[in-house]
C-alpha positions as CSV (number, residue, x, y, z in Angstrom):
1,M,0.0,0.0,0.0
2,I,2.8,2.4,0.8
3,N,4.5,1.8,-2.5
4,Y,1.2,2.6,-4.3
5,I,0.9,5.9,-2.4
6,T,4.5,6.8,-3.1
7,C,4.2,6.1,-6.8
8,Y,0.9,8.0,-6.9
9,N,2.5,11.0,-5.2
10,T,5.6,10.9,-7.5
11,H,3.4,10.7,-10.6
12,N,1.3,13.7,-9.5
13,N,4.5,15.6,-8.7
14,V,5.9,14.9,-12.2
15,L,2.6,16.1,-13.7
16,I,2.6,19.3,-11.7
17,I,6.3,20.0,-12.5
18,N,5.6,19.5,-16.2
19,R,2.6,21.9,-16.0
20,I,4.8,24.5,-14.3
21,I,7.4,24.1,-17.0
22,R,4.9,24.6,-19.8
23,C,3.3,27.6,-18.1
24,N,6.7,29.2,-17.6
25,A,7.6,28.6,-21.3
26,K,4.3,30.2,-22.3
27,L,4.8,33.1,-19.9
28,S,8.3,33.7,-21.2
29,N,7.1,33.8,-24.8
30,I,4.4,36.3,-23.8
31,L,6.8,38.5,-21.9
32,R,9.3,38.4,-24.8
33,R,6.5,39.5,-27.3
34,I,5.5,42.3,-25.0
35,S,9.1,43.5,-24.6
36,Q,9.6,43.5,-28.3
37,F,6.4,45.3,-29.1
38,N,6.8,48.7,-30.9
39,Y,4.2,51.3,-31.3
40,D,3.7,52.5,-34.9
41,D,1.7,55.4,-36.2
42,E,-1.6,53.6,-36.2
43,H,-1.2,52.8,-32.5
44,E,-0.4,56.4,-31.7
45,E,-3.5,57.5,-33.6
46,I,-5.7,55.1,-31.6
47,I,-4.2,56.3,-28.4
48,K,-5.0,59.9,-29.4
49,V,-8.5,59.1,-30.4
50,V,-9.3,57.1,-27.2
51,T,-7.7,59.8,-25.0
52,Q,-9.8,62.5,-26.7
53,A,-13.0,60.5,-26.4
54,A,-12.3,59.9,-22.7
55,K,-11.9,63.6,-22.1
56,E,-15.0,64.4,-24.2
57,Y,-17.2,61.9,-22.4
58,N,-15.6,62.6,-19.0
59,C,-14.7,58.9,-18.3
60,S,-11.6,56.8,-18.0
61,L,-9.7,55.3,-20.9
62,E,-10.8,51.8,-19.9
63,D,-14.4,52.8,-20.4
64,I,-13.9,53.6,-24.1
65,Q,-14.6,50.8,-26.6
66,L,-13.6,51.1,-30.3
67,K,-16.3,50.2,-32.8
68,G,-15.7,46.8,-34.4
69,C,-13.3,45.6,-31.7
70,E,-15.6,43.3,-29.9
71,Y,-14.2,40.4,-28.0
72,S,-15.8,37.0,-28.4
73,N,-17.5,35.4,-25.3
74,E,-15.4,32.3,-25.9
75,I,-11.6,32.7,-25.6
76,L,-9.4,29.9,-27.0
77,W,-6.4,29.4,-24.8
C-alpha cells in the first residue's frame, strides 16, 4: 500500500512540474513578445482618439470601446 501511495504522489509531482514548466515557457514567450512590441503610427493615432474620447465623455480610458473591436465570449487558450 505504501508503494502505491509513493508512486501516486511521485506521478502527481511529475505532472505538476511538467505543467509549471509549460506555463513558464508560455509566460516567457508572452513577456518576450510584450518587450519586443513597438508602437507604430496607427497605435499612436488610436491612443490619441481614445484619450480625446475619454476627455469628451468625461470617463476613464478603460471605459472607451472602439467600434468593431468586440471580444468574443469564448476565448481559446
